[in-house]
Backbone and ligand atoms as CSV (ligand in chain L), in Angstrom:
chain,resi,resn,atom,element,x,y,z
A,1,MET,N,N,115.127,50.499,87.739
A,1,MET,CA,C,115.015,51.551,88.763
A,1,MET,C,C,115.751,52.821,88.281
A,2,PRO,N,N,115.071,53.918,88.123
A,2,PRO,CA,C,115.757,55.145,87.689
A,2,PRO,C,C,116.697,55.661,88.785
A,3,THR,N,N,117.634,56.473,88.364
A,3,THR,CA,C,118.515,57.137,89.343
A,3,THR,C,C,117.672,58.013,90.263
A,4,GLN,N,N,117.943,57.889,91.527
A,4,GLN,CA,C,117.205,58.703,92.500
A,4,GLN,C,C,118.167,59.699,93.134
A,5,ILE,N,N,117.755,60.915,93.229
A,5,ILE,CA,C,118.549,61.929,93.954
A,5,ILE,C,C,117.689,62.474,95.069
A,6,GLU,N,N,118.212,62.394,96.283
A,6,GLU,CA,C,117.517,63.042,97.394
A,6,GLU,C,C,118.535,63.518,98.411
A,7,GLY,N,N,118.159,64.534,99.147
A,7,GLY,CA,C,119.090,65.140,100.091
A,7,GLY,C,C,118.883,64.608,101.493
A,8,ASP,N,N,120.000,64.210,102.119
A,8,ASP,CA,C,119.927,63.833,103.533
A,8,ASP,C,C,119.866,65.093,104.388
A,9,LEU,N,N,119.430,64.908,105.617
A,9,LEU,CA,C,119.387,66.041,106.560
A,9,LEU,C,C,120.678,66.049,107.356
A,10,VAL,N,N,121.782,66.204,106.668
A,10,VAL,CA,C,123.079,66.233,107.340
A,10,VAL,C,C,123.803,67.536,107.021
A,11,ALA,N,N,124.656,67.938,107.967
A,11,ALA,CA,C,125.292,69.253,107.856
A,11,ALA,C,C,126.292,69.318,106.721
A,12,GLY,N,N,127.120,68.279,106.576
A,12,GLY,CA,C,128.235,68.353,105.644
A,12,GLY,C,C,129.106,69.554,105.978
A,13,ASP,N,N,129.716,70.139,104.959
A,13,ASP,CA,C,130.499,71.352,105.251
A,13,ASP,C,C,129.767,72.590,104.719
A,14,HIS,N,N,128.451,72.517,104.780
A,14,HIS,CA,C,127.640,73.612,104.229
A,14,HIS,C,C,127.611,74.844,105.126
A,15,GLN,N,N,127.441,75.974,104.466
A,15,GLN,CA,C,127.291,77.251,105.142
A,15,GLN,C,C,125.863,77.754,104.894
A,16,PHE,N,N,125.267,78.358,105.906
A,16,PHE,CA,C,123.888,78.827,105.790
A,16,PHE,C,C,123.789,80.297,106.198
A,17,ALA,N,N,122.947,81.027,105.494
A,17,ALA,CA,C,122.566,82.380,105.931
A,17,ALA,C,C,121.105,82.344,106.345
A,18,ILE,N,N,120.818,83.028,107.430
A,18,ILE,CA,C,119.426,83.212,107.864
A,18,ILE,C,C,119.132,84.695,107.747
A,19,VAL,N,N,118.118,85.049,106.981
A,19,VAL,CA,C,117.692,86.447,106.863
A,19,VAL,C,C,116.378,86.560,107.614
A,20,VAL,N,N,116.377,87.368,108.658
A,20,VAL,CA,C,115.198,87.435,109.525
A,20,VAL,C,C,114.727,88.863,109.674
A,21,SER,N,N,113.404,89.053,109.638
A,21,SER,CA,C,112.852,90.403,109.799
A,21,SER,C,C,112.535,90.686,111.257
A,22,ARG,N,N,112.763,91.976,111.638
A,22,ARG,CA,C,112.472,92.390,113.029
A,22,ARG,C,C,110.978,92.616,113.266
A,23,PHE,N,N,110.255,92.917,112.207
A,23,PHE,CA,C,108.811,93.157,112.351
A,23,PHE,C,C,108.173,91.900,112.936
A,24,ASN,N,N,107.344,92.080,113.940
A,24,ASN,CA,C,106.774,90.928,114.678
A,24,ASN,C,C,107.888,90.067,115.276
A,25,GLU,N,N,108.875,90.751,115.884
A,25,GLU,CA,C,110.063,90.007,116.353
A,25,GLU,C,C,109.743,89.031,117.479
A,26,PHE,N,N,108.672,89.264,118.186
A,26,PHE,CA,C,108.246,88.296,119.206
A,26,PHE,C,C,108.088,86.912,118.565
A,27,ILE,N,N,107.587,86.922,117.347
A,27,ILE,CA,C,107.378,85.666,116.596
A,27,ILE,C,C,108.667,85.234,115.889
A,28,THR,N,N,109.301,86.167,115.191
A,28,THR,CA,C,110.426,85.761,114.325
A,28,THR,C,C,111.637,85.282,115.150
A,29,GLU,N,N,111.799,85.839,116.363
A,29,GLU,CA,C,112.907,85.364,117.210
A,29,GLU,C,C,112.726,83.891,117.563
A,30,GLN,N,N,111.481,83.503,117.854
A,30,GLN,CA,C,111.219,82.090,118.167
A,30,GLN,C,C,111.504,81.208,116.966
A,31,MET,N,N,111.205,81.720,115.790
A,31,MET,CA,C,111.436,80.928,114.572
A,31,MET,C,C,112.933,80.770,114.301
A,32,VAL,N,N,113.701,81.823,114.531
A,32,VAL,CA,C,115.153,81.707,114.355
A,32,VAL,C,C,115.737,80.731,115.372
A,33,ASP,N,N,115.265,80.823,116.611
A,33,ASP,CA,C,115.746,79.865,117.636
A,33,ASP,C,C,115.458,78.431,117.191
A,34,GLY,N,N,114.261,78.211,116.652
A,34,GLY,CA,C,113.901,76.869,116.179
A,34,GLY,C,C,114.801,76.431,115.019
A,35,ALA,N,N,115.063,77.360,114.111
A,35,ALA,CA,C,115.911,77.027,112.956
A,35,ALA,C,C,117.320,76.673,113.418
A,36,LEU,N,N,117.879,77.478,114.327
A,36,LEU,CA,C,119.257,77.219,114.807
A,36,LEU,C,C,119.322,75.900,115.551
A,37,ASP,N,N,118.317,75.631,116.364
A,37,ASP,CA,C,118.311,74.378,117.134
A,37,ASP,C,C,118.254,73.175,116.183
A,38,THR,N,N,117.421,73.278,115.155
A,38,THR,CA,C,117.308,72.164,114.198
A,38,THR,C,C,118.618,71.983,113.425
A,39,LEU,N,N,119.226,73.070,113.011
A,39,LEU,CA,C,120.520,72.944,112.321
A,39,LEU,C,C,121.544,72.266,113.227
A,40,GLU,N,N,121.583,72.702,114.491
A,40,GLU,CA,C,122.543,72.099,115.436
A,40,GLU,C,C,122.283,70.610,115.627
A,41,ARG,N,N,121.013,70.248,115.743
A,41,ARG,CA,C,120.673,68.842,115.957
A,41,ARG,C,C,121.062,67.960,114.780
A,42,HIS,N,N,121.222,68.591,113.633
A,42,HIS,CA,C,121.654,67.832,112.456
A,42,HIS,C,C,123.139,68.007,112.184
A,43,GLY,N,N,123.846,68.517,113.169
A,43,GLY,CA,C,125.303,68.518,113.076
A,43,GLY,C,C,125.950,69.799,112.596
A,44,VAL,N,N,125.152,70.857,112.428
A,44,VAL,CA,C,125.739,72.115,111.972
A,44,VAL,C,C,126.373,72.838,113.177
A,45,ASP,N,N,127.613,73.266,113.014
A,45,ASP,CA,C,128.271,74.120,114.014
A,45,ASP,C,C,127.788,75.542,113.737
A,46,THR,N,N,126.782,75.983,114.493
A,46,THR,CA,C,126.124,77.235,114.115
A,46,THR,C,C,127.037,78.457,114.254
A,47,GLU,N,N,128.032,78.361,115.123
A,47,GLU,CA,C,128.954,79.502,115.244
A,47,GLU,C,C,129.810,79.654,113.996
A,48,ALA,N,N,130.209,78.543,113.459
A,48,ALA,CA,C,131.132,78.577,112.307
A,48,ALA,C,C,130.413,78.602,110.971
A,49,ALA,N,N,129.199,78.070,110.944
A,49,ALA,CA,C,128.584,77.800,109.625
A,49,ALA,C,C,127.274,78.544,109.395
A,50,VAL,N,N,126.898,79.429,110.321
A,50,VAL,CA,C,125.625,80.160,110.128
A,50,VAL,C,C,125.866,81.654,110.341
A,51,THR,N,N,125.329,82.438,109.439
A,51,THR,CA,C,125.321,83.908,109.569
A,51,THR,C,C,123.864,84.354,109.629
A,52,VAL,N,N,123.512,85.157,110.631
A,52,VAL,CA,C,122.150,85.662,110.751
A,52,VAL,C,C,122.150,87.151,110.377
A,53,VAL,N,N,121.321,87.501,109.405
A,53,VAL,CA,C,121.222,88.889,108.957
A,53,VAL,C,C,119.828,89.407,109.345
A,54,HIS,N,N,119.798,90.533,110.055
A,54,HIS,CA,C,118.531,91.114,110.512
A,54,HIS,C,C,118.112,92.242,109.569
A,55,VAL,N,N,116.845,92.236,109.188
A,55,VAL,CA,C,116.310,93.307,108.316
A,55,VAL,C,C,115.030,93.851,108.959
A,56,PRO,N,N,114.596,95.049,108.535
A,56,PRO,CA,C,113.451,95.668,109.233
A,56,PRO,C,C,112.154,94.874,109.113
A,57,GLY,N,N,111.768,94.525,107.889
A,57,GLY,CA,C,110.493,93.834,107.696
A,57,GLY,C,C,110.612,92.803,106.595
A,58,ALA,N,N,109.529,92.043,106.408
A,58,ALA,CA,C,109.569,90.974,105.408
A,58,ALA,C,C,109.838,91.517,104.003
A,59,ARG,N,N,109.386,92.722,103.769
A,59,ARG,CA,C,109.571,93.337,102.442
A,59,ARG,C,C,111.044,93.497,102.104
A,60,GLU,N,N,111.893,93.604,103.134
A,60,GLU,CA,C,113.332,93.791,102.902
A,60,GLU,C,C,114.099,92.463,102.784
A,61,ILE,N,N,113.405,91.356,103.004
A,61,ILE,CA,C,114.103,90.069,102.982
A,61,ILE,C,C,114.683,89.736,101.604
A,62,PRO,N,N,113.927,89.911,100.506
A,62,PRO,CA,C,114.428,89.410,99.220
A,62,PRO,C,C,115.763,89.988,98.771
A,63,VAL,N,N,115.950,91.291,98.919
A,63,VAL,CA,C,117.197,91.889,98.397
A,63,VAL,C,C,118.407,91.348,99.166
A,64,VAL,N,N,118.210,91.141,100.462
A,64,VAL,CA,C,119.327,90.618,101.276
A,64,VAL,C,C,119.529,89.126,100.989
A,65,ALA,N,N,118.429,88.415,100.811
A,65,ALA,CA,C,118.544,86.983,100.479
A,65,ALA,C,C,119.274,86.828,99.144
A,66,GLN,N,N,118.958,87.695,98.199
A,66,GLN,CA,C,119.613,87.590,96.885
A,66,GLN,C,C,121.106,87.892,96.985
A,67,ARG,N,N,121.455,88.907,97.784
A,67,ARG,CA,C,122.883,89.225,97.949
A,67,ARG,C,C,123.617,88.043,98.598
A,68,CYS,N,N,123.006,87.462,99.629
A,68,CYS,CA,C,123.624,86.301,100.287
A,68,CYS,C,C,123.778,85.150,99.305
A,69,ALA,N,N,122.719,84.889,98.560
A,69,ALA,CA,C,122.740,83.752,97.620
A,69,ALA,C,C,123.792,83.978,96.548
A,70,ARG,N,N,123.882,85.180,96.068
A,70,ARG,CA,C,124.810,85.484,94.969
A,70,ARG,C,C,126.271,85.473,95.428
A,71,SER,N,N,126.505,85.635,96.712
A,71,SER,CA,C,127.874,85.781,97.223
A,71,SER,C,C,128.741,84.559,96.972
A,72,GLY,N,N,128.105,83.408,96.813
A,72,GLY,CA,C,128.908,82.178,96.667
A,72,GLY,C,C,129.362,81.624,98.004
A,73,THR,N,N,128.990,82.283,99.083
A,73,THR,CA,C,129.438,81.859,100.422
A,73,THR,C,C,128.511,80.821,101.034
A,74,TYR,N,N,127.224,80.888,100.676
A,74,TYR,CA,C,126.235,80.067,101.384
A,74,TYR,C,C,125.634,79.000,100.456
A,75,ASP,N,N,125.374,77.844,101.058
A,75,ASP,CA,C,124.777,76.739,100.301
A,75,ASP,C,C,123.256,76.803,100.327
A,76,ALA,N,N,122.697,77.528,101.267
A,76,ALA,CA,C,121.261,77.773,101.300
A,76,ALA,C,C,121.016,79.019,102.138
A,77,VAL,N,N,119.942,79.713,101.792
A,77,VAL,CA,C,119.556,80.937,102.514
A,77,VAL,C,C,118.157,80.704,103.085
A,78,LEU,N,N,118.043,80.858,104.390
A,78,LEU,CA,C,116.727,80.688,105.041
A,78,LEU,C,C,116.123,82.071,105.271
A,79,CYS,N,N,114.914,82.267,104.828
A,79,CYS,CA,C,114.225,83.536,105.037
A,79,CYS,C,C,113.158,83.331,106.097
A,80,ILE,N,N,113.264,84.124,107.164
A,80,ILE,CA,C,112.348,83.972,108.308
A,80,ILE,C,C,111.621,85.288,108.516
A,81,GLY,N,N,110.299,85.229,108.506
A,81,GLY,CA,C,109.503,86.437,108.736
A,81,GLY,C,C,108.100,86.065,109.161
A,82,ALA,N,N,107.358,87.073,109.594
A,82,ALA,CA,C,105.975,86.859,110.019
A,82,ALA,C,C,105.146,88.034,109.513
A,83,VAL,N,N,104.256,87.758,108.597
A,83,VAL,CA,C,103.368,88.806,108.072
A,83,VAL,C,C,101.960,88.508,108.593
A,84,ILE,N,N,101.437,89.451,109.349
A,84,ILE,CA,C,100.145,89.253,110.009
A,84,ILE,C,C,99.156,90.286,109.480
A,85,ARG,N,N,98.002,89.813,109.042
A,85,ARG,CA,C,97.031,90.665,108.386
A,85,ARG,C,C,96.548,91.782,109.329
A,86,GLY,N,N,96.462,92.981,108.790
A,86,GLY,CA,C,95.917,94.103,109.544
A,86,GLY,C,C,94.620,94.558,108.917
A,87,ALA,N,N,94.269,95.814,109.178
A,87,ALA,CA,C,92.982,96.318,108.704
A,87,ALA,C,C,93.013,96.733,107.233
A,88,THR,N,N,94.214,96.874,106.683
A,88,THR,CA,C,94.307,97.349,105.293
A,88,THR,C,C,94.880,96.256,104.397
A,89,ASP,N,N,95.008,96.576,103.106
A,89,ASP,CA,C,95.553,95.570,102.179
A,89,ASP,C,C,97.082,95.601,102.105
A,90,HIS,N,N,97.719,96.330,103.045
A,90,HIS,CA,C,99.188,96.361,103.115
A,90,HIS,C,C,99.728,94.932,103.183
A,91,PHE,N,N,99.066,94.101,103.948
A,91,PHE,CA,C,99.434,92.683,104.108
A,91,PHE,C,C,99.667,92.024,102.747
A,92,ASP,N,N,98.735,92.250,101.818
A,92,ASP,CA,C,98.832,91.576,100.517
A,92,ASP,C,C,100.076,91.999,99.751
A,93,TYR,N,N,100.415,93.291,99.841
A,93,TYR,CA,C,101.605,93.772,99.150
A,93,TYR,C,C,102.876,93.161,99.757
A,94,VAL,N,N,102.909,93.125,101.086
A,94,VAL,CA,C,104.095,92.571,101.755
A,94,VAL,C,C,104.228,91.089,101.410
A,95,CYS,N,N,103.117,90.357,101.480
A,95,CYS,CA,C,103.163,88.905,101.169
A,95,CYS,C,C,103.625,88.666,99.749
A,96,SER,N,N,103.037,89.405,98.812
A,96,SER,CA,C,103.377,89.105,97.434
A,96,SER,C,C,104.825,89.502,97.138
A,97,GLY,N,N,105.296,90.600,97.730
A,97,GLY,CA,C,106.700,91.012,97.511
A,97,GLY,C,C,107.687,90.001,98.053
A,98,VAL,N,N,107.449,89.536,99.271
A,98,VAL,CA,C,108.439,88.632,99.874
A,98,VAL,C,C,108.390,87.260,99.220
A,99,SER,N,N,107.198,86.848,98.803
A,99,SER,CA,C,107.077,85.543,98.165
A,99,SER,C,C,107.748,85.531,96.793
A,100,SER,N,N,107.369,86.483,95.942
A,100,SER,CA,C,107.967,86.467,94.605
A,100,SER,C,C,109.431,86.877,94.641
A,101,GLY,N,N,109.806,87.770,95.543
A,101,GLY,CA,C,111.202,88.221,95.625
A,101,GLY,C,C,112.151,87.120,96.048
A,102,THR,N,N,111.740,86.309,97.007
A,102,THR,CA,C,112.632,85.229,97.451
A,102,THR,C,C,112.718,84.147,96.371
A,103,GLN,N,N,111.603,83.905,95.690
A,103,GLN,CA,C,111.624,82.929,94.591
A,103,GLN,C,C,112.549,83.412,93.471
A,104,GLN,N,N,112.466,84.674,93.173
A,104,GLN,CA,C,113.331,85.234,92.120
A,104,GLN,C,C,114.801,85.145,92.524
A,105,ALA,N,N,115.095,85.374,93.806
A,105,ALA,CA,C,116.481,85.268,94.271
A,105,ALA,C,C,117.011,83.861,94.045
A,106,ALA,N,N,116.181,82.871,94.312
A,106,ALA,CA,C,116.615,81.480,94.101
A,106,ALA,C,C,116.826,81.203,92.620
A,107,MET,N,N,115.914,81.661,91.794
A,107,MET,CA,C,116.019,81.380,90.365
A,107,MET,C,C,117.212,82.113,89.739
A,108,ASP,N,N,117.469,83.327,90.179
A,108,ASP,CA,C,118.571,84.108,89.617
A,108,ASP,C,C,119.930,83.531,89.990
A,109,THR,N,N,120.009,82.915,91.168
A,109,THR,CA,C,121.325,82.507,91.678
A,109,THR,C,C,121.526,81.001,91.678
A,110,GLU,N,N,120.438,80.256,91.545
A,110,GLU,CA,C,120.478,78.791,91.661
A,110,GLU,C,C,120.994,78.339,93.023
A,111,VAL,N,N,120.738,79.139,94.027
A,111,VAL,CA,C,121.015,78.750,95.419
A,111,VAL,C,C,119.640,78.602,96.087
A,112,PRO,N,N,119.419,77.533,96.851
A,112,PRO,CA,C,118.123,77.389,97.521
A,112,PRO,C,C,117.843,78.565,98.466
A,113,VAL,N,N,116.713,79.190,98.260
A,113,VAL,CA,C,116.270,80.274,99.147
A,113,VAL,C,C,114.966,79.774,99.768
A,114,ILE,N,N,115.024,79.473,101.039
A,114,ILE,CA,C,113.926,78.763,101.702
A,114,ILE,C,C,112.931,79.763,102.275
A,115,PHE,N,N,111.661,79.528,101.992
A,115,PHE,CA,C,110.597,80.472,102.369
A,115,PHE,C,C,110.042,80.115,103.748
A,116,GLY,N,N,110.686,80.618,104.770
A,116,GLY,CA,C,110.213,80.410,106.140
A,116,GLY,C,C,109.485,81.649,106.629
A,117,VAL,N,N,108.622,82.168,105.783
A,117,VAL,CA,C,107.850,83.364,106.147
A,117,VAL,C,C,106.412,82.925,106.378
A,118,ILE,N,N,105.912,83.142,107.583
A,118,ILE,CA,C,104.519,82.774,107.829
A,118,ILE,C,C,103.629,83.972,107.483
A,119,THR,N,N,102.468,83.671,106.939
A,119,THR,CA,C,101.507,84.708,106.559
A,119,THR,C,C,100.180,84.297,107.192
A,120,THR,N,N,99.722,85.058,108.156
A,120,THR,CA,C,98.552,84.638,108.923
A,120,THR,C,C,97.528,85.768,109.050
A,121,ASP,N,N,96.324,85.362,109.355
A,121,ASP,CA,C,95.254,86.339,109.579
A,121,ASP,C,C,95.331,86.949,110.975
A,122,THR,N,N,95.841,86.175,111.921
A,122,THR,CA,C,95.815,86.636,113.314
A,122,THR,C,C,97.154,86.385,114.006
A,123,ILE,N,N,97.356,87.125,115.095
A,123,ILE,CA,C,98.552,86.902,115.912
A,123,ILE,C,C,98.535,85.494,116.512
A,124,GLU,N,N,97.349,85.028,116.868
A,124,GLU,CA,C,97.247,83.670,117.451
A,124,GLU,C,C,97.768,82.623,116.461
A,125,GLN,N,N,97.381,82.768,115.207
A,125,GLN,CA,C,97.854,81.801,114.193
A,125,GLN,C,C,99.374,81.868,114.047
A,126,ALA,N,N,99.917,83.074,114.183
A,126,ALA,CA,C,101.373,83.214,114.078
A,126,ALA,C,C,102.050,82.534,115.271
A,127,ILE,N,N,101.515,82.747,116.465
A,127,ILE,CA,C,102.097,82.107,117.671
A,127,ILE,C,C,102.047,80.586,117.529
A,128,GLU,N,N,100.955,80.088,116.979
A,128,GLU,CA,C,100.816,78.626,116.793
A,128,GLU,C,C,101.936,78.062,115.912
A,129,ARG,N,N,102.425,78.890,114.984
A,129,ARG,CA,C,103.442,78.419,114.037
A,129,ARG,C,C,104.867,78.770,114.461
A,130,ALA,N,N,105.003,79.335,115.638
A,130,ALA,CA,C,106.330,79.772,116.103
A,130,ALA,C,C,106.713,79.053,117.399
A,131,GLY,N,N,106.373,77.774,117.441
A,131,GLY,CA,C,106.837,76.972,118.575
A,131,GLY,C,C,105.730,76.526,119.509
A,132,THR,N,N,104.480,76.621,119.053
A,132,THR,CA,C,103.403,76.081,119.890
A,132,THR,C,C,102.657,75.020,119.081
A,133,LYS,N,N,101.326,75.077,119.033
A,133,LYS,CA,C,100.639,73.858,118.607
A,133,LYS,C,C,100.699,73.507,117.117
A,134,ALA,N,N,101.141,74.416,116.303
A,134,ALA,CA,C,101.341,74.046,114.878
A,134,ALA,C,C,102.830,73.922,114.561
A,135,GLY,N,N,103.637,73.635,115.563
A,135,GLY,CA,C,105.079,73.451,115.329
A,135,GLY,C,C,105.820,74.771,115.277
A,136,ASN,N,N,106.951,74.727,114.597
A,136,ASN,CA,C,107.769,75.935,114.468
A,136,ASN,C,C,108.281,75.977,113.028
A,137,LYS,N,N,107.792,76.950,112.280
A,137,LYS,CA,C,108.119,77.020,110.852
A,137,LYS,C,C,109.594,77.333,110.618
A,138,GLY,N,N,110.278,77.836,111.641
A,138,GLY,CA,C,111.719,78.012,111.545
A,138,GLY,C,C,112.419,76.666,111.482
A,139,ARG,N,N,111.943,75.719,112.264
A,139,ARG,CA,C,112.501,74.356,112.213
A,139,ARG,C,C,112.280,73.747,110.829
A,140,ASP,N,N,111.083,73.918,110.294
A,140,ASP,CA,C,110.786,73.366,108.960
A,140,ASP,C,C,111.713,73.986,107.906
A,141,ALA,N,N,111.949,75.272,108.039
A,141,ALA,CA,C,112.828,75.949,107.078
A,141,ALA,C,C,114.240,75.395,107.176
A,142,ALA,N,N,114.694,75.126,108.393
A,142,ALA,CA,C,116.050,74.585,108.567
A,142,ALA,C,C,116.159,73.195,107.937
A,143,ALA,N,N,115.150,72.371,108.126
A,143,ALA,CA,C,115.174,71.023,107.531
A,143,ALA,C,C,115.182,71.137,106.009
A,144,ALA,N,N,114.392,72.043,105.475
A,144,ALA,CA,C,114.359,72.222,104.017
A,144,ALA,C,C,115.712,72.711,103.496
A,145,ALA,N,N,116.369,73.587,104.252
A,145,ALA,CA,C,117.679,74.113,103.832
A,145,ALA,C,C,118.716,72.990,103.814
A,146,LEU,N,N,118.720,72.158,104.847
A,146,LEU,CA,C,119.663,71.033,104.883
A,146,LEU,C,C,119.433,70.112,103.691
A,147,GLU,N,N,118.156,69.764,103.483
A,147,GLU,CA,C,117.842,68.843,102.390
A,147,GLU,C,C,118.250,69.431,101.045
A,148,MET,N,N,117.930,70.681,100.814
A,148,MET,CA,C,118.220,71.291,99.518
A,148,MET,C,C,119.710,71.494,99.277
A,149,ALA,N,N,120.460,71.814,100.328
A,149,ALA,CA,C,121.914,71.956,100.170
A,149,ALA,C,C,122.494,70.624,99.693
A,150,ASN,N,N,121.977,69.542,100.220
A,150,ASN,CA,C,122.483,68.208,99.840
A,150,ASN,C,C,121.960,67.758,98.478
A,151,VAL,N,N,120.758,68.162,98.116
A,151,VAL,CA,C,120.267,67.867,96.759
A,151,VAL,C,C,121.133,68.592,95.730
A,152,MET,N,N,121.401,69.864,95.974
A,152,MET,CA,C,122.133,70.662,94.985
A,152,MET,C,C,123.529,70.103,94.743
A,153,ASP,N,N,124.136,69.560,95.804
A,153,ASP,CA,C,125.477,68.964,95.669
A,153,ASP,C,C,125.494,67.819,94.661
A,154,GLN,N,N,124.368,67.138,94.519
A,154,GLN,CA,C,124.337,65.922,93.702
A,154,GLN,C,C,123.880,66.156,92.269
A,155,LEU,N,N,123.428,67.385,92.000
A,155,LEU,CA,C,122.910,67.640,90.645
A,155,LEU,C,C,124.034,68.013,89.685
A,156,PRO,N,N,123.903,67.632,88.430
A,156,PRO,CA,C,124.905,68.055,87.448
A,156,PRO,C,C,124.771,69.546,87.151
A,157,GLY,N,N,125.824,70.100,86.620
A,157,GLY,CA,C,125.759,71.487,86.137
A,157,GLY,C,C,126.205,72.524,87.113
L,1,LIG,N1,N,106.485,93.522,107.757
L,1,LIG,C1,C,106.460,92.271,108.270
L,1,LIG,O1,O,107.499,91.596,108.310
L,1,LIG,N2,N,105.295,91.770,108.770
L,1,LIG,C2,C,104.127,92.471,108.743
L,1,LIG,O2,O,103.100,91.940,109.235
L,1,LIG,C3,C,104.130,93.763,108.171
L,1,LIG,N3,N,102.910,94.535,108.148
L,1,LIG,O3,O,101.852,93.984,108.409
L,1,LIG,O4,O,102.934,95.707,107.829
L,1,LIG,C4,C,105.359,94.291,107.684
L,1,LIG,N4,N,105.406,95.530,107.162
L,1,LIG,C5,C,106.657,96.232,106.960
L,1,LIG,C6,C,107.306,95.925,105.624
L,1,LIG,O5,O,107.796,94.588,105.585
L,1,LIG,C7,C,108.490,96.850,105.351
L,1,LIG,O6,O,109.462,96.683,106.364
L,1,LIG,C8,C,108.078,98.311,105.264
L,1,LIG,O7,O,107.019,98.488,104.354
L,1,LIG,C9,C,109.287,99.162,104.807
L,1,LIG,O8,O,109.693,98.809,103.486
């Protein structure tokens, strides 16, 4: 049996940053609420162990996520945003910037940067993913952050 490494969904003494965009805040607020509730349910003292940073739009998430990750203060950074397609191709630029930027932040810092940014064609699809019939992607991001913080603790290097 090879050595297995996997992360439990437990708080430990980890610190988390949540970077959330105000654009489409009707949606993103619900996602942050879901993320905080999930962290609490897994034992995180959100007052002591979570910092929420607000940014204007999803395009601004990566630079702040990278600063948080690089600080050495946080064990995982959750990025929460909602990009909803409009009449122009602006959507594509925002999606590609936030996706590659958050990935780059993780690779540059070796801190998990969790992609809790929904990208949808319609407002209805976004609502479905922010606490209605398709769950809450903020909760999923919180679970991924807990798991990854615990995986990273066990890795060499
Ligand atoms: N920002 C979002 O977070 N979601 C969107 O749907 C969106 N759209 O569609 O335009 C959006 N645009 C703003 C962008 O993220 C920046 O804040 C802006 O371009 C300033 O840099």
